[in-house]
C-alpha positions as CSV (number, residue, x, y, z in Angstrom):
1,M,117.8,166.1,30.3
2,K,119.9,168.3,32.5
3,M,121.7,167.1,35.6
4,K,119.2,168.9,37.8
5,E,116.3,167.1,36.1
6,I,118.0,163.7,36.4
7,I,118.6,164.1,40.1
8,F,115.3,165.6,41.0
9,N,113.5,162.9,39.1
10,M,115.4,160.3,41.1
11,L,114.4,162.1,44.3
12,E,110.7,162.2,43.4
13,E,110.7,158.5,42.5
14,L,112.3,157.7,45.9
15,I,109.6,159.7,47.7
16,E,106.8,157.8,45.8
17,L,108.3,154.4,46.6
18,T,108.9,155.4,50.3
19,T,105.4,156.6,50.6
20,F,104.1,153.2,49.6
21,E,106.6,151.5,52.0
22,L,105.4,153.7,54.9
23,E,101.8,153.1,54.1
24,F,102.4,149.4,54.1
25,H,104.2,149.4,57.5
26,H,101.6,151.7,59.1
27,R,98.8,149.3,58.0
28,M,100.8,146.3,59.2
29,K,101.2,147.9,62.7
30,S,97.6,148.9,62.8
31,N,96.3,145.6,61.4
32,L,94.4,147.4,58.8
33,F,95.2,145.1,55.9
34,S,92.5,143.8,53.7
35,E,92.3,141.8,50.5
36,R,90.7,144.8,48.9
37,W,93.6,147.1,49.7
38,I,96.3,144.6,48.6
39,N,94.6,143.7,45.4
40,C,93.2,147.0,44.3
41,S,94.6,148.3,41.0
42,R,96.5,151.2,42.7
43,S,98.3,148.8,45.1
44,R,99.1,146.4,42.3
45,T,100.6,149.2,40.2
46,R,102.7,150.4,43.2
47,I,103.9,146.9,43.9
48,K,104.9,146.5,40.3
49,R,106.7,149.8,40.3
50,M,108.6,148.9,43.4
51,K,109.6,145.5,41.9
52,N,110.8,147.2,38.7
53,Y,112.9,149.6,40.7
54,L,114.5,146.8,42.7
55,Y,115.3,144.8,39.6
56,I,116.8,147.7,37.7
57,S,118.7,149.0,40.7
58,I,120.1,145.6,41.8
59,K,121.1,144.7,38.3
60,T,122.9,148.0,37.9
61,I,124.9,147.7,41.1
62,L,125.7,144.1,40.2
63,E,127.5,145.4,37.1
64,S,129.8,147.6,39.3
65,H,133.1,146.7,40.8
66,Q,131.5,146.5,44.3
67,K,129.0,143.8,43.3
68,I,130.2,141.2,45.7
69,E,130.0,143.5,48.7
70,F,126.6,144.8,47.7
71,F,125.2,141.3,47.0
72,N,126.3,139.9,50.4
73,I,124.9,142.9,52.3
74,A,121.7,143.8,50.5
75,V,120.5,140.8,48.6
76,K,122.0,137.4,49.6
77,P,119.8,136.9,52.7
78,F,116.7,136.9,50.5
79,I,117.8,135.0,47.4
80,L,118.7,131.3,47.3
81,N,121.1,131.4,44.3
82,N,124.6,132.6,44.7
83,L,126.0,135.7,42.9
84,N,127.7,133.8,40.0
85,E,124.4,132.0,39.2
86,I,122.5,135.3,39.2
87,L,125.1,137.0,37.0
88,E,125.2,134.1,34.6
89,S,121.4,134.0,34.4
90,I,121.3,137.7,33.6
91,E,123.9,137.3,30.8
92,I,122.1,134.3,29.3
93,S,118.9,136.3,29.3
94,K,120.5,139.2,27.5
95,K,122.1,137.0,24.9
96,N,119.1,134.7,24.2
97,G,116.3,137.2,24.8
98,K,115.0,134.9,27.6
99,A,111.9,136.4,29.2
100,M,113.1,136.3,32.8
101,D,116.3,135.7,34.6
102,L,116.8,134.4,38.2
103,L,116.9,137.8,39.7
104,Q,113.6,138.8,38.1
105,E,112.0,135.5,39.1
106,F,112.8,136.1,42.8
107,I,111.8,139.7,42.8
108,F,108.5,139.3,41.0
109,Y,107.3,135.9,42.1
110,K,109.1,134.6,45.3
111,L,109.8,137.5,47.6
112,E,107.2,138.6,50.2
113,L,106.2,142.3,50.1
114,N,108.0,143.0,53.4
115,E,111.2,141.4,52.0
116,I,110.9,143.7,49.0
117,F,110.7,146.7,51.3
118,I,113.8,145.6,53.3
119,I,115.8,145.2,50.1
120,F,114.6,148.7,49.0
121,T,115.8,150.1,52.3
122,N,119.2,148.3,51.8
123,I,119.6,149.9,48.3
124,V,118.9,153.4,49.7
125,A,121.4,152.8,52.5
126,W,124.0,151.5,50.1
127,E,123.6,154.6,47.9
128,H,124.4,157.1,50.6
129,Q,126.5,155.1,53.1
130,I,128.7,153.0,50.8
131,Y,128.8,154.5,47.3
132,P,126.2,156.3,45.0
133,T,126.3,153.7,42.3
134,L,122.8,154.5,40.9
135,L,123.6,158.2,40.7
136,E,126.9,157.3,38.8
137,F,125.0,155.1,36.4
138,K,122.3,157.7,35.7
139,L,124.8,160.4,35.0
140,F,127.0,158.1,32.9
141,S,123.9,157.0,30.9
142,S,122.9,160.6,30.3
143,H,126.4,161.5,29.1
144,H,126.7,158.7,26.6
145,Q,123.3,159.7,25.2
146,N,125.1,162.9,24.1
147,I,123.3,165.0,26.8
148,K,125.5,167.9,28.0
149,M,125.8,168.0,31.7
150,N,127.6,170.2,34.2
151,L,128.8,168.0,37.1
152,T,128.0,170.6,39.8
153,D,129.0,169.8,43.4
154,D,125.7,171.4,44.7
155,Y,123.6,168.7,42.9
156,L,125.8,165.9,44.3
157,R,125.6,167.3,47.8
158,Y,121.9,167.8,47.6
159,Y,121.3,164.2,46.4
160,I,123.2,162.7,49.3
161,R,121.7,165.1,51.8
162,F,118.3,164.1,50.6
163,L,119.1,160.4,51.1
164,D,120.5,161.1,54.6
165,V,117.1,162.7,55.5
166,L,115.0,160.1,53.8
167,S,116.7,157.3,55.7
168,S,116.7,159.1,59.1
169,S,114.4,159.0,62.1
170,E,112.9,162.3,60.8
171,I,110.8,160.4,58.4
172,I,108.3,158.4,60.4
173,S,105.0,159.4,58.8
174,L,103.3,160.3,55.5
175,F,103.2,163.8,56.8
176,D,107.0,163.9,57.1
177,L,107.3,162.6,53.5
178,D,104.9,165.3,52.2
179,A,107.0,167.9,54.0
180,L,110.2,166.5,52.4
181,R,108.5,166.5,49.0
182,H,107.5,170.1,49.4
183,T,111.1,170.9,50.5
184,I,112.7,169.5,47.3
185,R,110.1,171.1,45.1
186,S,110.7,174.5,46.8
187,D,114.5,174.1,46.4
188,E,114.5,172.9,42.8
189,E,114.2,176.4,41.3
190,Y,117.0,177.8,43.4
191,I,119.7,175.2,43.5
192,T,123.0,176.6,42.2
193,Q,121.4,180.1,42.3
194,K,121.6,180.4,46.0
195,S,124.2,179.1,48.5
196,I,123.3,175.5,49.0
197,N,123.4,175.9,52.8
198,T,120.5,178.3,52.5
199,L,118.2,175.8,50.7
200,H,115.3,174.4,52.7
201,L,116.8,170.8,52.7
202,F,119.8,172.2,54.6
203,E,118.1,174.8,56.7
204,D,114.9,173.2,57.8
205,W,116.1,169.6,58.4
206,P,118.6,168.5,61.1
207,I,122.2,168.1,59.9
208,L,122.9,164.4,59.9
209,N,126.3,164.2,58.3
210,L,128.7,167.1,58.1
211,E,131.1,165.5,55.6
212,S,131.2,167.0,52.1
213,F,130.3,164.8,49.1
214,S,133.9,164.7,47.9
215,N,135.1,163.5,51.4
216,R,132.5,160.8,51.6
217,F,133.0,159.6,48.1
218,P,136.5,160.8,47.0
219,H,136.6,158.7,43.9
220,F,133.2,159.4,42.5
221,K,134.1,162.0,39.9
222,E,137.2,160.1,38.9
223,N,135.2,156.9,38.5
224,L,132.5,158.6,36.4
225,S,135.1,160.4,34.2
226,R,136.9,157.1,33.6
227,K,133.7,155.4,32.6
228,I,132.9,158.2,30.2
229,V,136.4,158.2,28.7
230,N,136.4,154.4,28.3
231,Y,133.0,154.5,26.6
232,S,134.3,157.3,24.2
233,I,137.3,155.2,23.3
234,V,135.2,152.2,22.5
């Protein structure tokens, strides 16, 4: 899988998850909830997908050097256990093949749906406001699977620009999300072939942050390279 495929797959997944979140909030405001909607097979599948995304994403960031800051900001208000208990539980589960650790238990059985969406929002905010940990992990995982990859600045800029837009006040309806989905699908063919500033995501949506990727995350490439080198040595 090439770098472009990795990143655009991440973008498509975020759009699908955000679509479910928006639909949930619109129904809550309009009081259109029903047992049939919550319990239908499509809703159950989407809820499970959201929970899986949360578990994998949180566990990934908790393996990073910024785990304490992330836990305190994004997760701690919703989980009764402290960080050390969560990490210890994850390690025990890995070693003993235990079916479920504490983090899984909370996400899958104890959190309310609205709390799940808040944590999802926190993860997206972390990724483009603090540090793109999930992007780093995806690129690192692809590299050590012997997948050749060109770490092109255009892809990095596009990823963060997308998250800026997704998290902005520009996205308030399902129509807006459909427009954003159409935007990235239109751009996918031309990224790196055209100047990035002429792509639809940059031309058709308001500029929300003028900083370049390297200025916002100056240590990203260095950190990724170090992880790759360390893995190669091991």
